[in-house]
Backbone as a chain_set.jsonl record, in Angstrom:
{"seq": "MKTIVSKILLLSFFVVILSSCMTTRTSVGKYKAEQGTEQVYASGRQMWLLWGLFPIGITNVETPADGNCEIVTKFDFTDVLISCITGGVFATYTIEVKVKKQ", "coords": {"N": [[0.822, -1.194, 0.0], [1.939, 1.223, 0.787], [3.878, 1.625, -1.204], [2.295, 2.042, -3.444], [1.027, 4.462, -2.88], [3.267, 6.129, -2.747], [4.135, 5.928, -5.393], [1.988, 7.121, -6.736], [2.156, 9.73, -5.707], [4.68, 10.442, -6.7], [4.208, 10.31, -9.47], [2.273, 12.335, -9.687], [3.829, 14.542, -8.962], [5.652, 14.645, -11.141], [3.864, 15.153, -13.239], [2.966, 17.724, -12.591], [5.395, 19.15, -12.735], [6.141, 18.765, -15.442], [4.036, 19.973, -16.762], [4.407, 22.626, -16.381], [5.379, 24.263, -18.338], [3.715, 25.185, -20.383], [3.043, 26.965, -23.269], [1.741, 29.433, -25.445], [2.128, 30.945, -28.54], [1.306, 33.676, -30.531], [1.554, 35.245, -33.51], [1.053, 38.528, -34.744], [0.079, 40.622, -37.407], [2.837, 41.945, -39.199], [4.854, 40.77, -37.714], [6.589, 38.493, -37.774], [8.043, 38.949, -40.104], [9.463, 41.252, -39.611], [12.618, 42.742, -38.747], [14.942, 42.802, -36.038], [15.478, 43.206, -32.458], [13.888, 41.256, -29.971], [11.57, 42.486, -27.628], [9.836, 42.906, -24.533], [6.766, 44.376, -24.622], [4.424, 44.841, -23.146], [2.852, 43.408, -20.226], [0.803, 41.076, -18.371], [-1.423, 39.462, -16.01], [-3.74, 36.966, -16.096], [-6.45, 35.95, -14.127], [-8.15, 33.125, -12.738], [-11.002, 31.242, -11.591], [-12.029, 28.19, -10.002], [-10.612, 25.96, -11.401], [-10.031, 27.128, -13.874], [-12.489, 27.719, -15.023], [-14.023, 30.049, -14.635], [-13.352, 33.362, -15.389], [-11.665, 35.91, -13.533], [-12.44, 38.96, -13.843], [-11.254, 40.732, -16.784], [-8.203, 40.707, -18.305], [-6.604, 43.35, -19.753], [-4.128, 43.8, -21.937], [-1.814, 46.057, -23.107], [-1.306, 46.845, -26.557], [0.865, 47.473, -29.41], [0.505, 50.41, -31.549], [0.815, 49.989, -34.311], [0.179, 47.357, -34.569], [1.83, 45.163, -34.999], [2.996, 42.514, -33.463], [3.762, 39.952, -31.008], [1.833, 37.731, -29.225], [2.162, 36.187, -26.206], [1.137, 33.591, -24.263], [1.504, 32.166, -21.176], [1.839, 29.404, -18.966], [3.543, 29.351, -16.508], [6.127, 28.416, -14.082], [5.559, 29.848, -11.708], [2.814, 30.254, -11.977], [1.943, 27.6, -11.918], [2.686, 26.935, -9.328], [1.014, 28.638, -7.798], [-1.467, 27.602, -8.556], [-1.232, 24.959, -7.608], [-0.923, 25.319, -4.819], [-3.412, 26.333, -4.126], [-5.001, 24.261, -4.818], [-6.035, 24.274, -7.361], [-8.315, 25.762, -7.331], [-7.963, 28.484, -7.562], [-6.334, 30.003, -10.207], [-3.708, 31.202, -12.388], [-2.609, 32.811, -15.414], [0.104, 33.91, -17.371], [0.477, 36.721, -19.449], [2.127, 38.075, -22.198], [3.111, 40.742, -24.334], [5.039, 41.004, -27.118], [7.393, 42.927, -28.996], [9.367, 43.915, -31.866], [12.321, 45.709, -31.886], [14.28, 48.019, -33.763]], "CA": [[0.0, 0.0, 0.0], [2.82, 2.38, 0.883], [4.529, 1.841, -2.493], [1.302, 2.582, -4.375], [0.869, 5.875, -2.535], [4.483, 6.843, -3.153], [4.143, 6.002, -6.863], [0.995, 8.123, -7.128], [2.728, 11.039, -5.392], [5.764, 10.694, -7.65], [3.586, 10.588, -10.758], [1.659, 13.659, -9.574], [4.923, 15.509, -8.978], [6.153, 14.765, -12.504], [2.83, 15.789, -14.06], [3.01, 19.153, -12.284], [6.642, 19.704, -13.255], [6.132, 18.754, -16.905], [3.002, 20.866, -17.282], [4.707, 24.003, -16.02], [5.966, 25.001, -19.451], [2.766, 25.356, -21.474], [3.174, 28.289, -23.855], [1.105, 29.671, -26.737], [2.652, 32.146, -29.195], [0.491, 34.086, -31.667], [2.117, 36.407, -34.199], [0.033, 39.407, -35.293], [0.603, 41.575, -38.381], [4.099, 41.621, -39.876], [5.835, 40.528, -36.656], [7.603, 37.51, -38.187], [8.86, 39.494, -41.184], [10.269, 42.365, -39.108], [13.954, 42.485, -38.221], [15.217, 43.535, -34.81], [15.56, 42.424, -31.231], [12.615, 41.052, -29.29], [11.43, 43.127, -26.328], [8.495, 42.823, -23.953], [6.07, 45.659, -24.73], [3.519, 44.917, -21.992], [2.551, 42.087, -19.662], [-0.291, 41.047, -17.412], [-1.713, 38.143, -15.459], [-5.164, 36.649, -16.061], [-6.785, 35.096, -12.984], [-9.296, 32.252, -12.966], [-11.551, 30.495, -10.466], [-12.539, 26.836, -10.221], [-9.853, 25.211, -12.395], [-10.061, 27.801, -15.158], [-13.836, 27.814, -15.587], [-14.568, 31.395, -14.547], [-12.319, 34.395, -15.281], [-11.833, 37.001, -12.579], [-12.188, 40.137, -14.663], [-10.59, 40.5, -18.07], [-6.929, 41.413, -18.335], [-6.334, 44.065, -20.999], [-2.703, 44.068, -22.088], [-1.623, 47.061, -24.16], [-0.643, 46.404, -27.796], [1.398, 48.611, -30.152], [-0.427, 51.054, -32.477], [0.904, 49.408, -35.657], [-0.396, 46.014, -34.513], [2.827, 44.118, -35.241], [3.46, 42.029, -32.17], [3.566, 38.535, -30.718], [1.156, 37.537, -27.951], [2.648, 34.959, -25.576], [0.384, 33.193, -23.078], [2.311, 31.134, -20.517], [1.493, 28.818, -17.678], [4.908, 29.095, -16.058], [6.295, 27.782, -12.784], [4.843, 30.625, -10.7], [1.39, 29.961, -12.147], [1.738, 26.233, -11.437], [2.797, 26.982, -7.87], [-0.221, 29.24, -7.291], [-2.545, 26.633, -8.794], [-1.043, 23.805, -6.721], [-1.155, 25.715, -3.429], [-4.853, 26.509, -3.921], [-5.699, 23.063, -5.285], [-6.663, 24.561, -8.637], [-9.486, 26.634, -7.162], [-7.51, 29.771, -8.086], [-5.22, 29.791, -11.139], [-3.307, 32.377, -13.158], [-1.836, 32.663, -16.638], [0.881, 35.098, -17.666], [0.324, 37.183, -20.827], [3.136, 39.056, -22.6], [3.082, 41.261, -25.703], [6.42, 41.275, -27.515], [7.605, 43.671, -30.238], [10.767, 43.926, -32.314], [12.902, 47.048, -31.991], [15.45, 48.08, -34.633]], "C": [[0.866, 1.258, 0.0], [3.499, 2.669, -0.455], [3.554, 2.413, -3.518], [1.112, 4.075, -4.126], [2.097, 6.669, -2.97], [4.569, 6.948, -4.672], [3.15, 7.046, -7.368], [1.516, 9.527, -6.851], [3.848, 11.407, -6.35], [5.216, 11.031, -9.024], [2.941, 11.972, -10.764], [2.716, 14.755, -9.628], [5.435, 15.73, -10.401], [5.129, 15.412, -13.431], [2.835, 17.299, -13.831], [4.261, 19.788, -12.879], [6.617, 19.783, -14.778], [5.081, 19.688, -17.486], [3.328, 22.331, -17.035], [5.255, 24.83, -17.173], [5.006, 25.145, -20.623], [2.835, 26.798, -21.963], [2.452, 28.33, -25.194], [1.655, 30.976, -27.293], [1.798, 32.444, -30.426], [1.098, 35.346, -32.266], [0.993, 37.197, -34.861], [0.702, 40.386, -36.249], [1.875, 41.06, -39.031], [5.211, 41.289, -38.88], [6.941, 39.584, -37.111], [8.537, 38.06, -39.242], [9.781, 40.622, -40.715], [11.622, 41.885, -38.6], [14.129, 43.289, -36.94], [15.278, 42.605, -33.605], [14.192, 42.397, -30.549], [12.63, 41.736, -27.933], [10.005, 42.968, -25.838], [7.896, 44.225, -23.95], [5.156, 45.879, -23.522], [3.282, 43.508, -21.469], [1.422, 42.209, -18.647], [-0.514, 39.626, -16.936], [-3.229, 37.979, -15.393], [-5.423, 35.675, -14.923], [-8.092, 34.358, -13.245], [-9.731, 31.591, -11.663], [-12.012, 29.118, -10.926], [-11.922, 26.166, -11.447], [-9.963, 25.803, -13.788], [-11.433, 27.945, -15.779], [-14.364, 29.247, -15.634], [-13.443, 32.415, -14.432], [-12.676, 35.417, -14.217], [-11.455, 38.267, -13.328], [-11.571, 39.739, -15.993], [-9.331, 41.348, -18.08], [-6.733, 42.039, -19.708], [-4.849, 44.422, -21.028], [-2.535, 44.98, -23.293], [-0.881, 46.467, -25.356], [-0.15, 47.631, -28.55], [0.385, 49.13, -31.179], [-0.381, 50.426, -33.871], [0.386, 47.968, -35.709], [0.575, 44.881, -34.756], [3.417, 43.667, -33.911], [3.274, 40.513, -32.091], [2.953, 38.448, -29.324], [1.602, 36.187, -27.396], [1.832, 34.728, -24.307], [1.107, 32.021, -22.451], [1.647, 30.663, -19.236], [2.83, 28.388, -17.102], [4.934, 28.554, -14.625], [5.545, 28.519, -11.678], [3.349, 30.334, -10.759], [1.059, 28.557, -11.654], [1.759, 26.208, -9.919], [1.524, 27.554, -7.24], [-1.376, 28.25, -7.411], [-2.443, 25.442, -7.844], [-1.358, 24.148, -5.265], [-2.65, 25.835, -3.146], [-5.661, 25.304, -4.388], [-6.436, 23.279, -6.59], [-7.878, 25.463, -8.527], [-9.183, 28.027, -7.709], [-6.302, 29.517, -8.974], [-4.921, 31.085, -11.879], [-2.579, 31.946, -14.421], [-1.117, 33.974, -16.885], [0.736, 35.433, -19.141], [1.392, 38.233, -21.09], [2.893, 39.469, -24.048], [4.51, 41.628, -26.049], [6.438, 42.015, -28.848], [9.072, 43.547, -30.615], [11.19, 45.366, -32.504], [14.13, 46.986, -32.893], [16.597, 48.76, -33.95]], "O": [[0.57, 2.231, -0.693], [3.681, 3.834, -0.812], [3.959, 3.195, -4.378], [1.044, 4.86, -5.072], [1.966, 7.769, -3.507], [5.035, 7.964, -5.188], [3.439, 7.772, -8.319], [1.336, 10.424, -7.675], [3.954, 12.56, -6.768], [5.713, 11.948, -9.678], [3.056, 12.703, -11.748], [2.513, 15.784, -10.274], [5.629, 16.87, -10.821], [5.511, 16.159, -14.332], [2.72, 18.068, -14.786], [4.183, 20.865, -13.47], [7.041, 20.792, -15.343], [5.237, 20.15, -18.616], [2.567, 23.2, -17.459], [5.566, 26.006, -16.984], [5.456, 25.221, -21.767], [2.705, 27.736, -21.177], [2.533, 27.388, -25.983], [1.652, 31.997, -26.606], [1.59, 31.569, -31.267], [1.151, 36.389, -31.614], [0.09, 36.617, -35.465], [1.769, 40.921, -35.946], [1.977, 39.882, -39.371], [6.387, 41.506, -39.175], [8.117, 39.849, -36.858], [9.709, 37.685, -39.281], [10.781, 40.91, -41.372], [11.753, 40.772, -38.091], [13.52, 44.347, -36.783], [15.147, 41.387, -33.725], [13.451, 43.38, -30.554], [13.585, 41.589, -27.17], [9.072, 42.901, -26.638], [8.45, 45.146, -23.351], [5.122, 46.969, -22.949], [3.488, 42.53, -22.187], [1.129, 43.29, -18.137], [0.137, 38.695, -17.41], [-3.918, 38.749, -14.724], [-4.703, 34.689, -14.768], [-9.009, 34.88, -13.879], [-8.928, 31.405, -10.75], [-12.341, 28.915, -12.095], [-12.62, 25.847, -12.409], [-9.985, 25.069, -14.776], [-11.535, 28.267, -16.963], [-15.073, 29.616, -16.57], [-12.656, 32.357, -13.487], [-13.846, 35.748, -14.025], [-10.275, 38.603, -13.433], [-11.392, 38.556, -16.283], [-9.388, 42.562, -17.885], [-6.701, 41.333, -20.716], [-4.38, 45.242, -20.239], [-3.058, 44.701, -24.372], [0.055, 45.685, -25.19], [-0.685, 48.723, -28.359], [-0.487, 48.385, -31.627], [-1.407, 50.335, -34.544], [0.179, 47.427, -36.795], [0.168, 43.72, -34.719], [4.238, 44.364, -33.315], [2.705, 39.888, -32.987], [3.478, 39.014, -28.365], [1.433, 35.159, -28.052], [1.833, 35.554, -23.394], [1.309, 30.994, -23.099], [0.989, 31.426, -18.529], [3.211, 27.221, -17.189], [3.889, 28.274, -14.037], [4.956, 27.884, -10.803], [2.696, 30.185, -9.726], [0.013, 28.344, -11.04], [0.94, 25.535, -9.294], [1.017, 27.01, -6.259], [-2.163, 28.084, -6.48], [-3.458, 24.968, -7.333], [-1.988, 23.359, -4.561], [-3.109, 25.484, -2.059], [-6.891, 25.337, -4.351], [-7.371, 22.54, -6.899], [-8.419, 25.888, -9.549], [-10.069, 28.678, -8.264], [-5.342, 28.88, -8.541], [-5.78, 31.962, -11.983], [-2.007, 30.857, -14.486], [-1.674, 35.042, -16.631], [0.853, 34.554, -19.995], [1.553, 39.172, -20.31], [2.516, 38.647, -24.883], [5.13, 42.453, -25.376], [5.606, 41.764, -29.72], [9.908, 43.135, -29.811], [10.522, 46.145, -33.185], [14.923, 46.048, -32.817], [17.669, 48.9, -34.538]]}, "num_chains": 1, "name": "protein.A"}
């Protein structure tokens, strides 16, 4: 019985660690064609209740006027830690807007 519990805990640990790097990147406008160095233009954190079912407000992250940017949505280690501590009842996602500067 003790080995089954330890295996379940070990499996749960690895699932949490491996899921901590979920990232979505969406290029908007001519972002991919532009030359330059990548910089973070703006960032924010979206909060959710009950395992991501209900958003707590809507996070508005500023975008550049020309519209050429990359939107990065991450579920990074900090977000995993917050979700694990609260048992998933409260969760966050990190949102970044990146631009290229010449």
